[in-house]
GUTOR-724423 format. One record per residue (C-alpha): residue number from 1; x, y, z. Coordinates in pm, 1 decimal, m for minus. Example, Ala and Ser with C-alpha at 12.3 -4.5 7.8 and 13.67 -1.06 7.14 Angstrom:
BEGIN
+-----+----------+----------+----------+
:   n :       c1 :       c2 :       c3 :
+-----+----------+----------+----------+
:   1 :   1230.0 :   m450.0 :    780.0 :
:   2 :   1367.0 :   m106.0 :    714.0 :
+-----+----------+----------+----------+
//
This chain:
BEGIN
+-----+----------+----------+----------+
:   n :       c1 :       c2 :       c3 :
+-----+----------+----------+----------+
:   1 :   2662.2 :   1185.6 :  m1881.5 :
:   2 :   2427.3 :   1059.0 :  m1721.7 :
:   3 :   2515.0 :   1075.0 :  m1367.2 :
:   4 :   2404.2 :   1406.5 :  m1321.5 :
:   5 :   2050.5 :   1542.4 :  m1251.2 :
:   6 :   1866.1 :   1804.7 :  m1460.0 :
:   7 :   1596.8 :   1975.8 :  m1409.8 :
:   8 :   1360.6 :   1797.4 :  m1213.6 :
:   9 :   1083.0 :   1717.0 :  m1390.3 :
:  10 :    695.1 :   1723.7 :  m1276.2 :
:  11 :    511.2 :   1384.7 :  m1215.6 :
:  12 :    296.4 :   1489.2 :  m1518.5 :
:  13 :    585.1 :   1571.3 :  m1741.2 :
:  14 :    740.6 :   1260.0 :  m1693.2 :
:  15 :    441.8 :   1056.3 :  m1817.6 :
:  16 :    374.5 :   1283.8 :  m2096.8 :
:  17 :    751.0 :   1268.7 :  m2218.8 :
:  18 :    721.3 :    851.4 :  m2152.4 :
:  19 :    387.5 :    831.9 :  m2319.0 :
:  20 :    513.8 :   1066.4 :  m2640.9 :
:  21 :    879.4 :    856.7 :  m2662.7 :
:  22 :    764.7 :    486.4 :  m2551.1 :
:  23 :    566.5 :    249.4 :  m2779.8 :
:  24 :    455.8 :    m73.3 :  m2625.2 :
:  25 :    236.4 :   m335.2 :  m2762.0 :
:  26 :     53.6 :   m675.7 :  m2577.6 :
:  27 :    231.4 :   m942.9 :  m2774.9 :
:  28 :   m105.1 :  m1169.3 :  m2845.0 :
:  29 :   m409.6 :  m1280.1 :  m2704.0 :
:  30 :   m511.5 :  m1574.5 :  m2544.1 :
:  31 :   m809.7 :  m1786.9 :  m2432.1 :
:  32 :   m835.6 :  m1826.1 :  m2007.9 :
:  33 :  m1052.1 :  m1982.9 :  m1786.7 :
:  34 :  m1250.4 :  m1754.2 :  m1553.8 :
:  35 :  m1004.4 :  m1793.4 :  m1238.0 :
:  36 :   m721.1 :  m1776.0 :  m1460.0 :
:  37 :   m805.9 :  m1477.0 :  m1630.0 :
:  38 :   m838.8 :  m1285.9 :  m1283.3 :
:  39 :   m584.3 :   m974.5 :  m1301.7 :
:  40 :   m516.4 :  m1001.8 :  m1659.7 :
:  41 :   m628.4 :   m754.4 :  m1924.0 :
:  42 :   m958.0 :   m855.4 :  m2108.4 :
:  43 :   m894.7 :   m846.7 :  m2489.4 :
:  44 :  m1265.3 :   m816.3 :  m2605.2 :
:  45 :  m1627.8 :   m650.6 :  m2479.2 :
:  46 :  m1860.0 :   m937.2 :  m2305.1 :
:  47 :  m2212.2 :   m857.8 :  m2295.5 :
:  48 :  m2483.3 :   m983.7 :  m2104.2 :
:  49 :  m2656.6 :  m1313.0 :  m2263.5 :
:  50 :  m3007.9 :  m1259.1 :  m2116.7 :
:  51 :  m3165.0 :  m1090.6 :  m1872.6 :
:  52 :  m3047.3 :  m1124.8 :  m1485.4 :
:  53 :  m3233.8 :  m1207.8 :  m1309.4 :
:  54 :  m3442.2 :  m1384.2 :  m1583.3 :
:  55 :  m3756.9 :  m1346.2 :  m1390.5 :
:  56 :  m3906.4 :  m1104.1 :  m1096.9 :
:  57 :  m3788.3 :  m1305.2 :   m805.5 :
:  58 :  m3836.1 :  m1270.0 :   m406.4 :
:  59 :  m3520.2 :  m1052.1 :   m256.9 :
:  60 :  m3584.2 :  m1225.1 :     97.8 :
:  61 :  m3803.9 :  m1495.6 :    310.6 :
:  62 :  m4150.4 :  m1376.8 :    368.3 :
:  63 :  m4470.6 :  m1360.7 :    206.8 :
:  64 :  m4588.6 :  m1306.6 :   m161.0 :
:  65 :  m4878.6 :  m1052.3 :   m164.9 :
:  66 :  m5086.0 :   m761.2 :   m376.9 :
:  67 :  m4892.3 :   m448.6 :   m242.8 :
:  68 :  m5294.4 :   m277.8 :   m245.7 :
:  69 :  m5393.4 :   m507.2 :     19.3 :
:  70 :  m5142.4 :   m436.7 :    228.5 :
:  71 :  m5253.7 :    m52.9 :    270.8 :
:  72 :  m5278.6 :     57.6 :    629.7 :
:  73 :  m5111.3 :   m232.0 :    770.6 :
:  74 :  m4966.4 :   m212.6 :   1149.2 :
:  75 :  m4909.4 :   m415.4 :   1484.2 :
:  76 :  m5195.6 :   m279.6 :   1635.9 :
:  77 :  m5456.7 :   m326.0 :   1321.8 :
:  78 :  m5277.0 :   m608.6 :   1114.3 :
:  79 :  m5391.2 :   m714.1 :    775.9 :
:  80 :  m5543.5 :  m1072.4 :    780.6 :
:  81 :  m5453.3 :  m1286.0 :    435.3 :
:  82 :  m5555.8 :  m1601.7 :    347.9 :
:  83 :  m5198.1 :  m1824.6 :    282.3 :
:  84 :  m5275.5 :  m2039.9 :    m52.8 :
:  85 :  m4924.3 :  m2218.8 :   m100.0 :
:  86 :  m4557.5 :  m2184.5 :   m104.9 :
:  87 :  m4265.8 :  m2117.9 :   m375.3 :
:  88 :  m3921.4 :  m2234.8 :   m334.2 :
:  89 :  m3651.1 :  m2091.7 :   m517.7 :
:  90 :  m3600.1 :  m2304.1 :   m832.1 :
:  91 :  m3970.8 :  m2430.9 :   m892.4 :
:  92 :  m4237.1 :  m2296.0 :  m1116.3 :
:  93 :  m4468.4 :  m2089.2 :   m877.3 :
:  94 :  m4812.8 :  m2298.0 :   m860.2 :
:  95 :  m5022.8 :  m2087.0 :   m621.6 :
:  96 :  m5171.7 :  m1759.2 :   m760.5 :
:  97 :  m5223.7 :  m1444.1 :   m523.6 :
:  98 :  m5556.4 :  m1326.9 :   m542.9 :
:  99 :  m5739.4 :  m1030.8 :   m332.0 :
: 100 :  m5737.2 :  m1125.6 :    m22.9 :
: 101 :  m5440.8 :  m1396.6 :    m22.7 :
: 102 :  m5063.1 :  m1472.5 :     m9.6 :
: 103 :  m4790.5 :  m1688.0 :    m86.6 :
: 104 :  m4544.1 :  m1822.8 :    152.4 :
: 105 :  m4221.2 :  m1746.4 :    m80.9 :
: 106 :  m3813.7 :  m1802.0 :    m17.3 :
: 107 :  m3552.0 :  m1602.3 :   m124.0 :
: 108 :  m3469.9 :  m1624.2 :   m492.6 :
: 109 :  m3781.6 :  m1796.1 :   m580.4 :
: 110 :  m4021.7 :  m1686.4 :   m898.4 :
: 111 :  m4278.3 :  m1448.4 :   m768.1 :
: 112 :  m4659.7 :  m1627.1 :   m827.2 :
: 113 :  m4896.9 :  m1496.0 :  m1047.6 :
: 114 :  m5114.5 :  m1185.9 :   m902.7 :
: 115 :  m4800.4 :  m1128.6 :   m671.2 :
: 116 :  m4639.3 :   m780.0 :   m709.7 :
: 117 :  m4432.9 :   m744.9 :   m347.6 :
: 118 :  m4306.7 :   m973.4 :    m86.2 :
: 119 :  m4357.5 :   m871.7 :    336.8 :
: 120 :  m4038.7 :  m1004.6 :    507.2 :
: 121 :  m4092.9 :  m1287.8 :    755.5 :
: 122 :  m4046.2 :  m1027.6 :   1044.4 :
: 123 :  m4323.2 :   m797.7 :    971.2 :
: 124 :  m4547.1 :  m1082.0 :   1017.6 :
: 125 :  m4758.7 :  m1309.4 :   1251.0 :
: 126 :  m4905.4 :  m1658.0 :   1138.5 :
: 127 :  m5194.1 :  m1903.3 :   1291.1 :
: 128 :  m5450.5 :  m2111.4 :   1192.2 :
: 129 :  m5397.7 :  m2082.6 :    786.5 :
: 130 :  m5365.5 :  m1700.5 :    837.8 :
: 131 :  m5083.9 :  m1439.8 :    784.0 :
: 132 :  m5142.1 :  m1098.6 :    995.2 :
: 133 :  m4932.0 :   m838.8 :    777.7 :
: 134 :  m4772.3 :   m615.2 :   1049.9 :
: 135 :  m4659.4 :   m310.6 :    797.0 :
: 136 :  m4748.2 :   m244.7 :    425.1 :
: 137 :  m4519.1 :   m265.8 :    135.0 :
: 138 :  m4461.5 :   m107.6 :   m156.2 :
: 139 :  m4510.4 :   m226.8 :   m510.6 :
: 140 :  m4253.0 :   m404.1 :   m597.6 :
: 141 :  m4109.1 :   m400.7 :   m218.8 :
: 142 :  m3833.0 :   m660.4 :   m177.0 :
: 143 :  m3870.1 :   m819.2 :   m536.6 :
: 144 :  m3564.2 :   m846.5 :   m755.4 :
: 145 :  m3693.6 :   m758.9 :  m1104.1 :
: 146 :  m3619.2 :   m905.3 :  m1387.4 :
: 147 :  m3319.0 :   m788.9 :  m1599.4 :
: 148 :  m3262.8 :   m578.7 :  m1218.8 :
: 149 :  m2880.2 :   m712.2 :  m1291.9 :
: 150 :  m2810.4 :   m721.0 :  m1620.9 :
: 151 :  m3019.5 :   m683.0 :  m1949.0 :
: 152 :  m2965.3 :   m889.2 :  m2209.4 :
: 153 :  m2707.7 :   m671.3 :  m2415.7 :
: 154 :  m2550.5 :   m493.0 :  m2115.5 :
: 155 :  m2158.9 :   m457.9 :  m2125.7 :
: 156 :  m2061.7 :   m669.3 :  m1793.8 :
: 157 :  m1669.3 :   m636.7 :  m1902.4 :
: 158 :  m1514.0 :   m375.1 :  m2156.7 :
: 159 :  m1191.8 :   m444.3 :  m2397.8 :
: 160 :   m852.1 :   m357.6 :  m2202.6 :
: 161 :   m977.3 :   m378.7 :  m1859.8 :
: 162 :   m789.4 :   m520.0 :  m1561.7 :
: 163 :  m1041.3 :   m822.8 :  m1479.2 :
: 164 :  m1186.0 :   m836.7 :  m1132.5 :
: 165 :  m1316.2 :  m1132.8 :   m885.2 :
: 166 :  m1676.8 :   m952.6 :   m960.3 :
: 167 :  m1619.8 :   m949.7 :  m1338.1 :
: 168 :  m1573.1 :  m1337.6 :  m1328.0 :
: 169 :  m1834.6 :  m1393.0 :  m1090.4 :
: 170 :  m2109.6 :  m1169.4 :  m1340.8 :
: 171 :  m1949.5 :  m1326.1 :  m1625.8 :
: 172 :  m2030.9 :  m1679.4 :  m1473.8 :
: 173 :  m2394.7 :  m1596.7 :  m1421.9 :
: 174 :  m2411.9 :  m1524.1 :  m1783.2 :
: 175 :  m2269.9 :  m1888.6 :  m1854.4 :
: 176 :  m1938.5 :  m1729.3 :  m1983.6 :
: 177 :  m1662.6 :  m2036.8 :  m1930.3 :
: 178 :  m1340.9 :  m1878.5 :  m2057.4 :
: 179 :  m1290.2 :  m1492.3 :  m2221.5 :
: 180 :   m961.7 :  m1395.1 :  m2397.8 :
: 181 :   m726.9 :  m1187.0 :  m2251.2 :
: 182 :   m392.9 :  m1022.2 :  m2374.2 :
: 183 :    m66.0 :  m1212.6 :  m2329.3 :
: 184 :    115.1 :  m1009.9 :  m2089.7 :
: 185 :    440.0 :   m808.5 :  m2139.8 :
: 186 :    742.6 :   m948.1 :  m2026.3 :
: 187 :    929.1 :   m722.8 :  m1751.6 :
: 188 :   1267.1 :   m749.0 :  m1634.9 :
: 189 :   1384.7 :   m631.6 :  m1284.5 :
: 190 :   1732.6 :   m597.6 :  m1201.6 :
: 191 :   1845.4 :   m499.0 :   m861.9 :
: 192 :   2173.4 :   m324.3 :   m795.9 :
: 193 :   2404.0 :   m305.1 :   m512.7 :
: 194 :   2693.5 :   m492.3 :   m390.8 :
: 195 :   2540.7 :   m436.7 :     m9.0 :
: 196 :   2251.7 :   m643.4 :   m113.2 :
: 197 :   2202.8 :  m1032.4 :    m36.5 :
: 198 :   1875.8 :  m1262.9 :   m142.9 :
: 199 :   1634.6 :  m1365.6 :    162.1 :
: 200 :   1716.0 :  m1677.4 :    310.0 :
: 201 :   2114.6 :  m1609.3 :    205.2 :
: 202 :   2354.1 :  m1696.1 :    506.2 :
: 203 :   2618.4 :  m1397.3 :    572.1 :
: 204 :   2557.4 :  m1039.6 :    666.4 :
: 205 :   2478.3 :   m799.9 :    462.8 :
: 206 :   2167.2 :   m600.7 :    360.2 :
: 207 :   1820.7 :   m827.4 :    252.9 :
: 208 :   1683.0 :   m763.3 :   m104.7 :
: 209 :   1351.0 :   m609.7 :    m87.4 :
: 210 :   1314.2 :   m344.1 :   m325.5 :
: 211 :   1308.3 :   m599.4 :   m603.2 :
: 212 :   1043.7 :   m796.6 :   m407.1 :
: 213 :    831.2 :   m485.0 :   m425.6 :
: 214 :    858.8 :   m374.9 :   m792.5 :
: 215 :    806.6 :   m768.1 :   m903.5 :
: 216 :    478.9 :   m768.9 :   m668.1 :
: 217 :    398.0 :   m457.0 :   m808.0 :
: 218 :    449.9 :   m556.8 :  m1151.0 :
: 219 :    230.8 :   m850.5 :  m1170.0 :
: 220 :    m61.2 :   m658.6 :   m978.5 :
: 221 :    m70.2 :   m403.2 :  m1315.4 :
: 222 :   m238.6 :   m687.6 :  m1517.8 :
: 223 :    m21.3 :   m623.4 :  m1782.6 :
: 224 :    354.5 :   m708.1 :  m1757.7 :
: 225 :    457.6 :  m1060.2 :  m1571.2 :
: 226 :    844.3 :  m1015.3 :  m1404.9 :
: 227 :   1141.7 :  m1188.6 :  m1501.4 :
: 228 :   1377.4 :  m1147.2 :  m1252.9 :
: 229 :   1741.1 :  m1093.9 :  m1335.3 :
: 230 :   1889.9 :  m1102.5 :   m978.0 :
: 231 :   2113.5 :   m842.4 :   m749.1 :
: 232 :   2431.3 :   m673.0 :   m973.2 :
: 233 :   2678.0 :   m533.8 :   m756.9 :
: 234 :   2837.7 :   m192.0 :   m797.3 :
: 235 :   2994.9 :   m267.9 :  m1124.5 :
: 236 :   2882.4 :    m89.3 :  m1437.9 :
: 237 :   3000.4 :   m296.4 :  m1709.4 :
: 238 :   2839.3 :   m626.3 :  m1554.2 :
: 239 :   2528.2 :   m428.1 :  m1509.3 :
: 240 :   2530.9 :   m303.4 :  m1886.9 :
: 241 :   2555.8 :   m671.1 :  m1966.1 :
: 242 :   2242.0 :   m769.4 :  m1754.4 :
: 243 :   2062.3 :   m518.7 :  m1897.9 :
: 244 :   2147.0 :   m553.9 :  m2259.4 :
: 245 :   2037.0 :   m898.8 :  m2173.6 :
: 246 :   1705.3 :   m820.5 :  m2045.4 :
: 247 :   1627.0 :   m640.2 :  m2307.0 :
: 248 :   1700.7 :   m911.4 :  m2548.7 :
: 249 :   1454.6 :  m1112.4 :  m2390.3 :
: 250 :   1204.9 :   m869.1 :  m2242.5 :
: 251 :    993.7 :   m635.7 :  m2312.5 :
: 252 :   1137.4 :   m333.6 :  m2093.9 :
: 253 :   1283.1 :   m375.8 :  m1840.9 :
: 254 :   1308.4 :   m181.1 :  m1444.6 :
: 255 :   1632.9 :   m123.4 :  m1228.4 :
: 256 :   1650.6 :    m45.3 :   m839.8 :
: 257 :   1909.3 :    125.4 :   m657.9 :
: 258 :   2233.1 :    306.5 :   m776.1 :
: 259 :   2025.4 :    602.6 :   m918.5 :
: 260 :   2146.5 :    885.5 :   m727.9 :
: 261 :   2450.0 :   1093.7 :   m691.9 :
: 262 :   2706.7 :    883.7 :   m463.1 :
: 263 :   3019.2 :    685.4 :   m592.7 :
: 264 :   2882.7 :    380.3 :   m616.3 :
: 265 :   2567.3 :    459.4 :   m830.3 :
: 266 :   2640.6 :    306.7 :  m1162.2 :
: 267 :   2315.5 :    270.3 :  m1321.7 :
: 268 :   2363.2 :    588.9 :  m1524.4 :
: 269 :   2682.6 :    492.6 :  m1643.9 :
: 270 :   2541.1 :    174.1 :  m1771.6 :
: 271 :   2305.0 :    305.7 :  m1960.9 :
: 272 :   2555.1 :    545.2 :  m2110.0 :
: 273 :   2761.6 :    264.5 :  m2204.8 :
: 274 :   2489.5 :     69.3 :  m2384.0 :
: 275 :   2397.1 :    457.8 :  m2620.1 :
: 276 :   2069.4 :    510.2 :  m2393.1 :
: 277 :   1879.7 :    811.0 :  m2418.3 :
: 278 :   1701.6 :   1003.2 :  m2140.6 :
: 279 :   1369.3 :   1057.6 :  m2162.8 :
: 280 :   1401.9 :   1234.5 :  m1831.2 :
: 281 :   1651.3 :   1218.8 :  m1573.6 :
: 282 :   1505.6 :   1259.9 :  m1200.0 :
: 283 :   1102.9 :   1381.8 :  m1087.3 :
: 284 :   1017.8 :   1633.7 :   m849.6 :
: 285 :    853.2 :   1338.5 :   m633.1 :
: 286 :    874.4 :   1286.7 :   m317.0 :
: 287 :   1013.0 :   1019.4 :   m192.8 :
: 288 :   1107.5 :    891.9 :   m513.0 :
: 289 :   1303.3 :   1156.6 :   m672.9 :
: 290 :   1573.9 :    944.8 :   m855.3 :
: 291 :   1285.8 :    787.6 :  m1071.1 :
: 292 :   1417.1 :    802.1 :  m1402.2 :
: 293 :   1335.9 :    691.8 :  m1770.7 :
: 294 :   1567.1 :    576.8 :  m2077.7 :
: 295 :   1556.1 :    407.4 :  m2405.4 :
: 296 :   1789.0 :    139.6 :  m2535.5 :
: 297 :   1732.5 :     84.5 :  m2863.5 :
: 298 :   1336.5 :    124.3 :  m2936.7 :
: 299 :   1293.8 :    m85.9 :  m2567.4 :
: 300 :   1220.4 :    130.9 :  m2179.1 :
: 301 :   1459.2 :    123.0 :  m1893.3 :
: 302 :   1237.1 :    319.3 :  m1566.3 :
: 303 :   1468.7 :    327.5 :  m1332.7 :
: 304 :   1358.4 :    343.0 :   m911.0 :
: 305 :   1495.8 :    394.2 :   m612.4 :
: 306 :   1683.6 :    160.9 :   m473.2 :
: 307 :   1467.2 :    225.2 :   m116.0 :
: 308 :   1188.2 :     34.1 :   m115.1 :
: 309 :    913.0 :    311.4 :    m25.5 :
: 310 :   1076.9 :    570.2 :   m279.7 :
: 311 :   1064.6 :    282.6 :   m558.3 :
: 312 :    671.7 :    219.2 :   m452.8 :
: 313 :    618.0 :    603.5 :   m544.1 :
: 314 :    775.4 :    609.2 :   m839.9 :
: 315 :    619.9 :    296.5 :   m975.8 :
: 316 :    252.1 :    429.6 :   m840.2 :
: 317 :    324.9 :    791.6 :   m985.1 :
: 318 :    508.1 :    682.8 :  m1294.4 :
: 319 :    557.3 :    359.5 :  m1422.2 :
: 320 :    202.2 :    219.0 :  m1376.2 :
: 321 :     m9.2 :    521.5 :  m1540.0 :
: 322 :    288.3 :    493.1 :  m1793.4 :
: 323 :    212.0 :    127.0 :  m1888.7 :
: 324 :   m167.7 :    151.9 :  m1873.9 :
: 325 :   m147.6 :    446.3 :  m2109.7 :
: 326 :     65.9 :    336.4 :  m2312.0 :
: 327 :   m131.7 :      7.9 :  m2364.1 :
: 328 :   m479.4 :    180.4 :  m2331.1 :
: 329 :   m583.1 :    m50.7 :  m2067.0 :
: 330 :   m836.4 :    125.3 :  m1817.2 :
: 331 :   m710.7 :     m4.0 :  m1470.5 :
: 332 :   m980.2 :    m20.9 :  m1205.5 :
: 333 :   m983.1 :    295.2 :  m1014.9 :
: 334 :   m817.0 :    280.3 :   m647.8 :
: 335 :  m1138.2 :    302.4 :   m330.8 :
: 336 :  m1089.5 :    657.6 :   m178.0 :
: 337 :  m1233.3 :    801.3 :    109.6 :
: 338 :  m1250.7 :   1162.2 :    242.5 :
: 339 :  m1080.5 :   1197.1 :    581.7 :
: 340 :  m1002.8 :   1471.1 :    806.9 :
: 341 :   m596.0 :   1552.5 :    878.3 :
: 342 :   m537.3 :   1512.3 :   1272.1 :
: 343 :   m171.2 :   1735.6 :   1205.1 :
: 344 :    m55.4 :   1960.0 :    925.7 :
: 345 :    102.4 :   1845.9 :    636.6 :
: 346 :    346.2 :   2059.1 :    465.6 :
: 347 :    481.0 :   2013.1 :    128.3 :
: 348 :    767.8 :   2133.3 :    m62.8 :
: 349 :    680.3 :   2395.2 :   m328.3 :
: 350 :    740.0 :   2201.5 :   m676.5 :
: 351 :    749.1 :   1862.0 :   m567.8 :
: 352 :    426.7 :   1622.4 :   m548.1 :
: 353 :    428.7 :   1389.6 :   m230.5 :
: 354 :    270.6 :   1061.0 :   m163.2 :
: 355 :    201.3 :   1060.6 :    201.8 :
: 356 :    154.6 :    735.3 :    414.0 :
: 357 :   m150.4 :    813.7 :    650.2 :
: 358 :   m351.1 :    584.5 :    903.8 :
: 359 :   m699.5 :    603.9 :    797.9 :
: 360 :   m955.0 :    499.2 :   1125.7 :
: 361 :  m1262.7 :    663.3 :   1259.3 :
: 362 :  m1268.5 :    912.7 :   1527.5 :
: 363 :  m1553.5 :   1097.5 :   1713.3 :
: 364 :  m1778.4 :   1048.1 :   1429.1 :
: 365 :  m1532.6 :   1129.0 :   1152.4 :
: 366 :  m1292.3 :    972.5 :    920.3 :
: 367 :   m949.3 :   1051.7 :   1043.7 :
: 368 :   m608.0 :   1077.7 :    865.4 :
: 369 :   m273.5 :   1028.3 :   1046.6 :
: 370 :    m15.1 :   1091.9 :    810.1 :
: 371 :    354.0 :    890.8 :    824.6 :
: 372 :    661.6 :   1101.9 :    810.9 :
: 373 :    700.5 :   1191.0 :    431.4 :
: 374 :   1001.9 :   1098.1 :    467.4 :
: 375 :   1190.1 :    746.2 :    558.0 :
: 376 :   1198.0 :    617.0 :    202.3 :
: 377 :   1360.8 :    273.1 :    314.6 :
: 378 :   1097.0 :    226.9 :    626.5 :
: 379 :    861.5 :    m83.1 :    459.6 :
: 380 :    686.6 :     13.3 :    812.7 :
: 381 :    497.6 :    296.8 :    640.6 :
: 382 :    343.7 :    118.4 :    453.9 :
: 383 :    295.2 :   m233.9 :    634.8 :
: 384 :    163.4 :     19.0 :    938.4 :
: 385 :    m82.8 :    237.9 :    690.9 :
: 386 :   m375.4 :    164.1 :    509.9 :
: 387 :   m362.7 :    488.5 :    252.8 :
: 388 :   m197.8 :    752.6 :    118.7 :
: 389 :   m260.3 :   1093.6 :      3.7 :
: 390 :   m125.1 :   1308.8 :   m308.1 :
: 391 :    m22.1 :   1657.4 :   m238.9 :
: 392 :     m2.4 :   1789.8 :   m569.8 :
: 393 :    331.4 :   2020.7 :   m648.9 :
: 394 :     94.1 :   2364.7 :   m668.4 :
: 395 :     22.5 :   2264.5 :   m330.5 :
: 396 :    186.5 :   2379.3 :    m29.7 :
: 397 :     61.6 :   2167.1 :    199.6 :
: 398 :   m274.2 :   2086.3 :    412.9 :
: 399 :   m369.9 :   2228.1 :    733.2 :
: 400 :   m487.5 :   2014.5 :   1071.3 :
: 401 :   m886.8 :   1990.7 :   1044.5 :
: 402 :   m898.3 :   2008.7 :    631.4 :
: 403 :  m1058.1 :   1728.7 :    457.7 :
: 404 :   m839.2 :   1536.4 :    224.1 :
: 405 :   m921.8 :   1279.1 :    m33.0 :
: 406 :   m721.2 :    906.0 :     82.6 :
: 407 :   m647.6 :    644.0 :   m151.3 :
: 408 :   m665.4 :    361.0 :     58.4 :
: 409 :   m444.1 :     32.4 :     34.3 :
: 410 :   m489.5 :   m217.6 :    300.8 :
: 411 :   m830.5 :   m278.4 :    440.4 :
: 412 :   m897.2 :   m144.7 :    792.0 :
: 413 :  m1220.0 :   m198.3 :   1006.1 :
: 414 :  m1526.0 :     51.9 :    965.8 :
: 415 :  m1314.3 :    214.9 :    641.8 :
: 416 :  m1529.6 :    196.1 :    287.3 :
: 417 :  m1390.1 :    357.3 :     53.6 :
: 418 :  m1615.1 :    541.8 :   m209.2 :
+-----+----------+----------+----------+
//
């Protein structure tokens, strides 16, 4: 029966088996406005229609000059140029910069004929129609060149890429008002546990937090729209009916809880009742060992721990990369940073560990302080940290003072990912 854990598979083996056993396709394509497209998956490749910027323009407020005229300029020996006009953003330049002259210019304004650089206001002085230049500027200094951002034909957004706000901005700058995106898969989410109640319900019990973790994680993938099927008590037959209903309505399902060896862990029995085929039953993952996958008919059922942090780990380590891999989606890489461990971090041989850490500046470095790898029910291990380390299964741990790669999850002052 499914109740018994077999040999735990590695994270990489779990992904390999899933990718080789499951088939998922997007249910279609639709047009979406740029705002609605954010968080969706693009269904086409979009290219720049024109050069951006469309002309050489000033990147600062200052004076358009001939760079050769500024050679040798200093605060004690300024170069003096005659002011011959002004150019504002959006207007065609009416002045021409000839040797010994300059033109006042504002950020975003088109460079006037004859000028090849801009001196910032703070490096100048002005009196009686003349401008003193206190610092030389190289050719094209402080100038945004034509096509510097995009040249006509450059790819702005590739197909099967999760659309982010900066994609929307870049597409808007090229005149796109809408794009084609894939319709999301429907993902059924089923929470198990007789002890659970929904937030807002009166009475005792443990509030269902793991279900909301999974619902949010699904939406973040860009590929799936979650459909919540509620809490099912510790009744294998009832759970089997709800799973069966979900698989009639949804493209795949995810259950939380009821996944280990306890007497009330009913998910394996429900899967077996429905004739499910186990792809893997347990992963050498900390936390998140109960993470499993079964196929019922031709649809996958991902099985996650009932503890919220373990469910997060199972989703990040297995479910999310499998969904993206099956659908051929290019996810945005998570921002990361190299940091120095403040204490030793052990790891059991054969396990992949996802360790939450607090990253912060310390003594001119970036330091990472691990949160306990245990505590798979402690949501504070996610809300109080701002990153995580993946310790591979073949690594016994990292020593205090060792540099490690940290994937950032929450913003923090002074911390910027690569």
